[in-house]
Biopython code that builds the backbone (N, CA, C, O; Angstrom):
import numpy as np
from Bio.PDB.StructureBuilder import StructureBuilder

atoms = [
    (1, "UNK", "N", (115.174, 42.464, 67.709)),
    (1, "UNK", "CA", (114.458, 43.516, 68.382)),
    (1, "UNK", "C", (114.673, 43.335, 69.846)),
    (1, "UNK", "O", (114.762, 42.164, 70.217)),
    (2, "UNK", "N", (114.768, 44.228, 70.708)),
    (2, "UNK", "CA", (115.127, 44.036, 72.087)),
    (2, "UNK", "C", (114.186, 43.348, 73.036)),
    (2, "UNK", "O", (112.978, 43.428, 72.810)),
    (3, "UNK", "N", (114.611, 42.701, 74.043)),
    (3, "UNK", "CA", (113.554, 41.980, 74.867)),
    (3, "UNK", "C", (112.919, 43.164, 75.632)),
    (3, "UNK", "O", (113.407, 44.294, 75.607)),
    (4, "UNK", "N", (111.797, 42.834, 76.315)),
    (4, "UNK", "CA", (110.833, 43.730, 77.101)),
    (4, "UNK", "C", (111.512, 44.493, 78.114)),
    (4, "UNK", "O", (111.061, 45.605, 78.389)),
    (5, "UNK", "N", (112.640, 44.012, 78.773)),
    (5, "UNK", "CA", (113.044, 44.562, 79.888)),
    (5, "UNK", "C", (114.346, 45.626, 79.223)),
    (5, "UNK", "O", (114.979, 46.262, 80.066)),
    (6, "UNK", "N", (114.647, 45.769, 78.070)),
    (6, "UNK", "CA", (115.523, 46.623, 77.565)),
    (6, "UNK", "C", (114.979, 47.567, 76.697)),
    (6, "UNK", "O", (114.128, 47.245, 75.867)),
    (7, "UNK", "N", (115.509, 49.012, 76.847)),
    (7, "UNK", "CA", (115.013, 49.833, 75.957)),
    (7, "UNK", "C", (115.383, 49.610, 74.358)),
    (7, "UNK", "O", (116.414, 49.030, 74.017)),
    (8, "UNK", "N", (114.511, 50.088, 73.511)),
    (8, "UNK", "CA", (114.761, 49.789, 72.099)),
    (8, "UNK", "C", (115.895, 50.650, 71.593)),
    (8, "UNK", "O", (115.836, 51.880, 71.583)),
    (9, "UNK", "N", (116.780, 50.046, 71.235)),
    (9, "UNK", "CA", (118.347, 50.798, 70.930)),
    (9, "UNK", "C", (118.017, 51.564, 69.765)),
    (9, "UNK", "O", (118.607, 52.642, 69.694)),
    (10, "UNK", "N", (117.246, 51.294, 68.856)),
    (10, "UNK", "CA", (116.893, 52.072, 67.726)),
    (10, "UNK", "C", (116.600, 53.525, 67.945)),
    (10, "UNK", "O", (116.901, 54.387, 67.118)),
    (11, "UNK", "N", (116.013, 53.765, 69.068)),
    (11, "UNK", "CA", (115.608, 55.234, 69.471)),
    (11, "UNK", "C", (116.333, 55.874, 70.695)),
    (11, "UNK", "O", (116.037, 56.969, 71.175)),
    (12, "UNK", "N", (117.314, 55.053, 71.133)),
    (12, "UNK", "CA", (118.017, 55.439, 72.307)),
    (12, "UNK", "C", (119.004, 56.370, 71.951)),
    (12, "UNK", "O", (119.802, 56.180, 71.033)),
    (13, "UNK", "N", (118.957, 57.682, 72.874)),
    (13, "UNK", "CA", (120.222, 58.423, 72.527)),
    (13, "UNK", "C", (121.418, 58.015, 73.257)),
    (13, "UNK", "O", (121.363, 57.442, 74.345)),
    (14, "UNK", "N", (122.484, 58.311, 72.660)),
    (14, "UNK", "CA", (123.755, 57.726, 73.576)),
    (14, "UNK", "C", (123.843, 58.366, 74.955)),
    (14, "UNK", "O", (123.946, 59.578, 75.144)),
    (15, "UNK", "N", (123.788, 57.390, 75.937)),
    (15, "UNK", "CA", (123.893, 57.761, 77.281)),
    (15, "UNK", "C", (125.316, 58.374, 77.524)),
    (15, "UNK", "O", (125.426, 58.922, 78.621)),
    (16, "UNK", "N", (126.272, 58.390, 76.834)),
    (16, "UNK", "CA", (127.493, 58.951, 76.883)),
    (16, "UNK", "C", (127.225, 60.465, 76.932)),
    (16, "UNK", "O", (127.782, 61.085, 77.838)),
    (17, "UNK", "N", (126.591, 61.009, 76.234)),
    (17, "UNK", "CA", (126.380, 62.423, 75.917)),
    (17, "UNK", "C", (125.730, 63.134, 77.198)),
    (17, "UNK", "O", (124.799, 62.610, 77.809)),
    (18, "UNK", "N", (126.283, 64.352, 77.553)),
    (18, "UNK", "CA", (125.789, 65.154, 78.631)),
    (18, "UNK", "C", (124.636, 65.766, 78.174)),
    (18, "UNK", "O", (124.343, 65.842, 76.981)),
    (19, "UNK", "N", (123.843, 66.289, 79.262)),
    (19, "UNK", "CA", (122.608, 66.721, 79.370)),
    (19, "UNK", "C", (122.416, 68.300, 78.337)),
    (19, "UNK", "O", (121.468, 68.696, 77.660)),
    (20, "UNK", "N", (123.547, 68.793, 78.566)),
    (20, "UNK", "CA", (123.713, 70.111, 77.623)),
    (20, "UNK", "C", (123.673, 69.679, 76.123)),
    (20, "UNK", "O", (122.934, 70.146, 75.256)),
    (21, "UNK", "N", (124.587, 68.720, 75.986)),
    (21, "UNK", "CA", (124.540, 68.294, 74.261)),
    (21, "UNK", "C", (123.264, 67.803, 73.936)),
    (21, "UNK", "O", (122.702, 68.202, 72.917)),
    (22, "UNK", "N", (122.724, 66.953, 74.713)),
    (22, "UNK", "CA", (121.529, 66.345, 74.170)),
    (22, "UNK", "C", (120.395, 67.461, 73.969)),
    (22, "UNK", "O", (119.715, 67.398, 72.945)),
    (23, "UNK", "N", (120.152, 68.522, 74.943)),
    (23, "UNK", "CA", (119.201, 69.557, 74.852)),
    (23, "UNK", "C", (119.645, 70.460, 73.788)),
    (23, "UNK", "O", (118.795, 71.051, 73.121)),
    (24, "UNK", "N", (120.832, 70.617, 73.577)),
    (24, "UNK", "CA", (121.276, 71.277, 72.356)),
    (24, "UNK", "C", (120.921, 70.988, 71.077)),
    (24, "UNK", "O", (120.562, 71.804, 70.229)),
    (25, "UNK", "N", (121.056, 69.502, 70.921)),
    (25, "UNK", "CA", (120.698, 68.702, 69.749)),
    (25, "UNK", "C", (119.015, 68.832, 69.471)),
    (25, "UNK", "O", (118.445, 68.995, 68.393)),
    (26, "UNK", "N", (118.469, 68.707, 70.753)),
    (26, "UNK", "CA", (117.079, 68.573, 70.498)),
    (26, "UNK", "C", (116.476, 70.053, 69.997)),
    (26, "UNK", "O", (115.545, 70.182, 69.201)),
    (27, "UNK", "N", (117.109, 70.987, 70.549)),
    (27, "UNK", "CA", (116.683, 72.444, 70.060)),
    (27, "UNK", "C", (116.968, 72.563, 68.626)),
    (27, "UNK", "O", (116.078, 73.011, 67.904)),
    (28, "UNK", "N", (118.026, 72.239, 68.153)),
    (28, "UNK", "CA", (118.420, 72.319, 66.733)),
    (28, "UNK", "C", (117.423, 71.548, 65.770)),
    (28, "UNK", "O", (117.051, 71.949, 64.668)),
    (29, "UNK", "N", (117.058, 70.357, 66.401)),
    (29, "UNK", "CA", (116.011, 69.513, 65.649)),
    (29, "UNK", "C", (114.861, 69.990, 65.627)),
    (29, "UNK", "O", (114.213, 69.934, 64.581)),
    (30, "UNK", "N", (114.341, 70.566, 66.759)),
    (30, "UNK", "CA", (113.057, 71.215, 66.853)),
    (30, "UNK", "C", (112.958, 72.528, 65.876)),
    (30, "UNK", "O", (111.927, 72.713, 65.230)),
    (31, "UNK", "N", (113.863, 73.267, 65.807)),
    (31, "UNK", "CA", (114.065, 74.419, 65.025)),
    (31, "UNK", "C", (114.196, 74.120, 63.519)),
    (31, "UNK", "O", (113.887, 74.949, 62.663)),
    (32, "UNK", "N", (114.642, 72.965, 63.260)),
    (32, "UNK", "CA", (114.705, 72.562, 61.709)),
    (32, "UNK", "C", (113.316, 72.124, 61.575)),
    (32, "UNK", "O", (112.778, 72.628, 60.589)),
    (33, "UNK", "N", (112.570, 71.350, 62.250)),
    (33, "UNK", "CA", (111.277, 70.678, 62.206)),
    (33, "UNK", "C", (110.130, 72.069, 61.958)),
    (33, "UNK", "O", (109.236, 72.117, 61.113)),
    (34, "UNK", "N", (110.409, 72.890, 62.750)),
    (34, "UNK", "CA", (109.751, 74.282, 62.657)),
    (34, "UNK", "C", (109.869, 74.966, 61.443)),
    (34, "UNK", "O", (108.889, 75.500, 60.924)),
    (35, "UNK", "N", (111.026, 74.996, 60.929)),
    (35, "UNK", "CA", (111.457, 75.587, 59.546)),
    (35, "UNK", "C", (110.787, 74.822, 58.360)),
    (35, "UNK", "O", (110.169, 75.378, 57.451)),
    (36, "UNK", "N", (110.991, 73.447, 58.485)),
    (36, "UNK", "CA", (110.451, 72.634, 57.428)),
    (36, "UNK", "C", (108.741, 72.832, 57.260)),
    (36, "UNK", "O", (108.106, 72.970, 56.214)),
    (37, "UNK", "N", (108.257, 72.795, 58.628)),
    (37, "UNK", "CA", (106.554, 72.890, 58.458)),
    (37, "UNK", "C", (106.427, 74.272, 57.942)),
    (37, "UNK", "O", (105.612, 74.363, 57.024)),
    (38, "UNK", "N", (107.002, 75.349, 58.278)),
    (38, "UNK", "CA", (106.689, 76.606, 57.702)),
    (38, "UNK", "C", (106.691, 76.675, 56.301)),
    (38, "UNK", "O", (105.821, 77.286, 55.680)),
    (39, "UNK", "N", (107.788, 75.976, 55.679)),
    (39, "UNK", "CA", (108.036, 76.075, 54.233)),
    (39, "UNK", "C", (107.027, 75.077, 53.638)),
    (39, "UNK", "O", (106.704, 75.309, 52.472)),
    (40, "UNK", "N", (106.513, 74.083, 54.194)),
    (40, "UNK", "CA", (105.663, 73.116, 53.737)),
    (40, "UNK", "C", (104.268, 73.738, 53.690)),
    (40, "UNK", "O", (103.470, 73.546, 52.773)),
    (41, "UNK", "N", (104.042, 74.521, 54.791)),
    (41, "UNK", "CA", (102.806, 75.157, 54.951)),
    (41, "UNK", "C", (102.503, 76.166, 53.782)),
    (41, "UNK", "O", (101.354, 76.369, 53.390)),
    (42, "UNK", "N", (103.674, 76.820, 53.223)),
    (42, "UNK", "CA", (103.497, 77.744, 52.449)),
    (42, "UNK", "C", (103.008, 77.213, 50.977)),
    (42, "UNK", "O", (102.555, 77.962, 50.113)),
    (43, "UNK", "N", (103.165, 75.873, 50.841)),
    (43, "UNK", "CA", (102.713, 75.270, 49.516)),
    (43, "UNK", "C", (101.294, 74.808, 49.592)),
    (43, "UNK", "O", (100.828, 74.277, 48.584)),
    (44, "UNK", "N", (100.538, 74.942, 50.667)),
    (44, "UNK", "CA", (99.278, 74.206, 50.774)),
    (44, "UNK", "C", (98.104, 75.377, 50.687)),
    (44, "UNK", "O", (98.253, 76.596, 50.765)),
    (45, "UNK", "N", (97.085, 74.734, 50.529)),
    (45, "UNK", "CA", (95.866, 75.608, 50.157)),
    (45, "UNK", "C", (95.549, 76.216, 51.717)),
    (45, "UNK", "O", (96.271, 75.897, 52.661)),
    (46, "UNK", "N", (94.543, 77.005, 51.854)),
    (46, "UNK", "CA", (94.359, 77.673, 53.000)),
    (46, "UNK", "C", (94.006, 77.075, 54.218)),
    (46, "UNK", "O", (94.468, 77.487, 55.282)),
    (47, "UNK", "N", (93.135, 76.031, 54.138)),
    (47, "UNK", "CA", (92.750, 75.255, 55.452)),
    (47, "UNK", "C", (93.767, 74.263, 55.747)),
    (47, "UNK", "O", (93.916, 73.958, 56.931)),
    (48, "UNK", "N", (94.502, 73.701, 54.851)),
    (48, "UNK", "CA", (95.550, 72.834, 55.251)),
    (48, "UNK", "C", (96.796, 73.578, 55.735)),
    (48, "UNK", "O", (97.487, 73.058, 56.610)),
    (49, "UNK", "N", (97.120, 74.762, 55.216)),
    (49, "UNK", "CA", (98.106, 75.527, 55.735)),
    (49, "UNK", "C", (97.711, 75.899, 57.079)),
    (49, "UNK", "O", (98.583, 75.789, 57.941)),
    (50, "UNK", "N", (96.743, 76.252, 57.372)),
    (50, "UNK", "CA", (96.487, 76.583, 59.011)),
    (50, "UNK", "C", (96.716, 75.420, 59.856)),
    (50, "UNK", "O", (97.191, 75.614, 60.975)),
    (51, "UNK", "N", (96.435, 74.207, 59.464)),
    (51, "UNK", "CA", (96.783, 73.013, 60.249)),
    (51, "UNK", "C", (98.432, 72.834, 60.415)),
    (51, "UNK", "O", (99.028, 72.695, 61.483)),
    (52, "UNK", "N", (98.937, 72.868, 59.253)),
    (52, "UNK", "CA", (100.625, 72.945, 59.242)),
    (52, "UNK", "C", (101.075, 73.935, 60.079)),
    (52, "UNK", "O", (101.973, 73.670, 60.879)),
    (53, "UNK", "N", (100.546, 75.146, 60.019)),
    (53, "UNK", "CA", (101.201, 76.269, 60.887)),
    (53, "UNK", "C", (100.774, 76.057, 62.366)),
    (53, "UNK", "O", (101.450, 76.616, 63.230)),
    (54, "UNK", "N", (99.736, 75.314, 62.720)),
    (54, "UNK", "CA", (99.358, 75.116, 63.990)),
    (54, "UNK", "C", (100.321, 74.034, 64.578)),
    (54, "UNK", "O", (100.737, 74.174, 65.728)),
    (55, "UNK", "N", (100.689, 72.945, 63.808)),
    (55, "UNK", "CA", (101.852, 72.003, 64.132)),
    (55, "UNK", "C", (103.067, 72.644, 64.240)),
    (55, "UNK", "O", (103.897, 72.157, 65.008)),
    (56, "UNK", "N", (103.391, 73.863, 63.485)),
    (56, "UNK", "CA", (104.637, 74.291, 63.553)),
    (56, "UNK", "C", (104.711, 75.169, 64.811)),
    (56, "UNK", "O", (105.797, 75.409, 65.339)),
    (57, "UNK", "N", (103.695, 75.589, 65.230)),
    (57, "UNK", "CA", (103.499, 76.384, 66.653)),
    (57, "UNK", "C", (103.722, 75.499, 67.660)),
    (57, "UNK", "O", (104.478, 75.862, 68.561)),
    (58, "UNK", "N", (103.166, 74.275, 67.714)),
    (58, "UNK", "CA", (103.345, 73.181, 68.643)),
    (58, "UNK", "C", (104.832, 72.934, 68.903)),
    (58, "UNK", "O", (105.335, 72.897, 70.026)),
    (59, "UNK", "N", (105.568, 72.746, 67.593)),
    (59, "UNK", "CA", (106.899, 72.445, 67.609)),
    (59, "UNK", "C", (107.769, 73.487, 68.024)),
    (59, "UNK", "O", (108.864, 73.201, 68.509)),
    (60, "UNK", "N", (107.344, 74.849, 67.867)),
    (60, "UNK", "CA", (108.162, 76.017, 68.249)),
    (60, "UNK", "C", (108.067, 76.060, 69.771)),
    (60, "UNK", "O", (109.059, 76.393, 70.419)),
    (61, "UNK", "N", (106.884, 75.730, 70.390)),
    (61, "UNK", "CA", (106.599, 75.744, 71.924)),
    (61, "UNK", "C", (107.624, 74.553, 72.476)),
    (61, "UNK", "O", (108.338, 74.765, 73.456)),
    (62, "UNK", "N", (107.635, 73.501, 71.887)),
    (62, "UNK", "CA", (108.692, 72.528, 72.518)),
    (62, "UNK", "C", (110.132, 73.033, 72.363)),
    (62, "UNK", "O", (110.999, 72.783, 73.201)),
    (63, "UNK", "N", (110.345, 73.740, 71.273)),
    (63, "UNK", "CA", (111.788, 74.251, 71.339)),
    (63, "UNK", "C", (111.895, 75.430, 72.310)),
    (63, "UNK", "O", (113.046, 75.600, 72.711)),
    (64, "UNK", "N", (111.054, 76.223, 72.752)),
    (64, "UNK", "CA", (111.328, 77.108, 73.707)),
    (64, "UNK", "C", (111.186, 76.452, 75.048)),
    (64, "UNK", "O", (111.746, 76.999, 75.998)),
    (65, "UNK", "N", (110.572, 75.456, 75.226)),
    (65, "UNK", "CA", (110.793, 74.600, 76.367)),
    (65, "UNK", "C", (112.010, 73.957, 76.645)),
    (65, "UNK", "O", (112.526, 73.826, 77.755)),
    (66, "UNK", "N", (112.487, 73.516, 75.430)),
    (66, "UNK", "CA", (113.953, 72.896, 75.457)),
    (66, "UNK", "C", (115.121, 73.944, 75.635)),
    (66, "UNK", "O", (116.166, 73.644, 76.213)),
    (67, "UNK", "N", (114.899, 75.089, 75.144)),
    (67, "UNK", "CA", (115.704, 76.212, 75.353)),
    (67, "UNK", "C", (115.650, 76.515, 76.776)),
    (67, "UNK", "O", (116.719, 76.531, 77.388)),
    (68, "UNK", "N", (114.651, 76.739, 77.345)),
    (68, "UNK", "CA", (114.531, 77.047, 78.860)),
    (68, "UNK", "C", (115.267, 76.121, 79.758)),
    (68, "UNK", "O", (115.971, 76.561, 80.666)),
    (69, "UNK", "N", (115.099, 74.619, 79.490)),
    (69, "UNK", "CA", (115.807, 73.642, 80.185)),
    (69, "UNK", "C", (117.383, 73.849, 79.880)),
    (69, "UNK", "O", (118.186, 73.879, 80.813)),
    (70, "UNK", "N", (117.750, 73.978, 78.668)),
    (70, "UNK", "CA", (119.259, 74.206, 78.318)),
    (70, "UNK", "C", (119.783, 75.457, 79.102)),
    (70, "UNK", "O", (120.914, 75.390, 79.583)),
    (71, "UNK", "N", (119.004, 76.643, 79.271)),
    (71, "UNK", "CA", (119.518, 77.729, 80.036)),
    (71, "UNK", "C", (119.743, 77.240, 81.541)),
    (71, "UNK", "O", (120.679, 77.696, 82.197)),
    (72, "UNK", "N", (118.888, 76.334, 82.048)),
    (72, "UNK", "CA", (119.163, 75.904, 83.254)),
    (72, "UNK", "C", (120.028, 74.755, 83.725)),
    (72, "UNK", "O", (120.045, 74.304, 84.870)),
    (73, "UNK", "N", (120.761, 74.329, 82.670)),
    (73, "UNK", "CA", (121.926, 73.105, 82.725)),
    (73, "UNK", "C", (122.984, 73.730, 83.283)),
    (73, "UNK", "O", (123.361, 74.839, 82.903)),
    (74, "UNK", "N", (123.586, 73.007, 84.307)),
    (74, "UNK", "CA", (124.957, 73.700, 84.754)),
    (74, "UNK", "C", (125.871, 73.086, 83.888)),
    (74, "UNK", "O", (125.816, 71.880, 83.648)),
    (75, "UNK", "N", (126.769, 73.893, 83.367)),
    (75, "UNK", "CA", (127.989, 73.578, 82.535)),
    (75, "UNK", "C", (128.962, 73.166, 83.572)),
    (75, "UNK", "O", (129.351, 73.976, 84.413)),
    (76, "UNK", "N", (129.413, 71.807, 83.543)),
    (76, "UNK", "CA", (130.586, 71.404, 84.435)),
    (76, "UNK", "C", (131.764, 71.337, 83.459)),
    (76, "UNK", "O", (131.640, 70.765, 82.376)),
    (77, "UNK", "N", (132.832, 71.882, 83.815)),
    (77, "UNK", "CA", (134.161, 71.865, 83.185)),
    (77, "UNK", "C", (134.750, 70.722, 83.284)),
    (77, "UNK", "O", (135.871, 70.562, 82.801)),
]
sb = StructureBuilder()
sb.init_structure("model")
sb.init_model(0)
sb.init_chain("A")
sb.init_seg("    ")
for serial, (resi, resn, name, xyz) in enumerate(atoms, 1):
    if name == "N":
        sb.init_residue(resn, " ", resi, " ")
    sb.init_atom(name, np.array(xyz, "f"), 0.0, 1.0, " ", f" {name:<3s}", serial, name[0])
structure = sb.get_structure()
């Protein structure tokens, strides 16, 4: 495990990746999570389905925020 002054490498994104690539990957990941939650919600009873769909909506809002940030990233040749 890393010392207290170093980031935990297990959860560290590769610092060599550019912002556009990181945001695009985050967008794809959130989109996949949203799809999985919607599929999972379809298998649940009504009260639990509403909770799962609520979580899916939060994930979708995060995906929209990442998409908006991605739109603002300057692409450098």
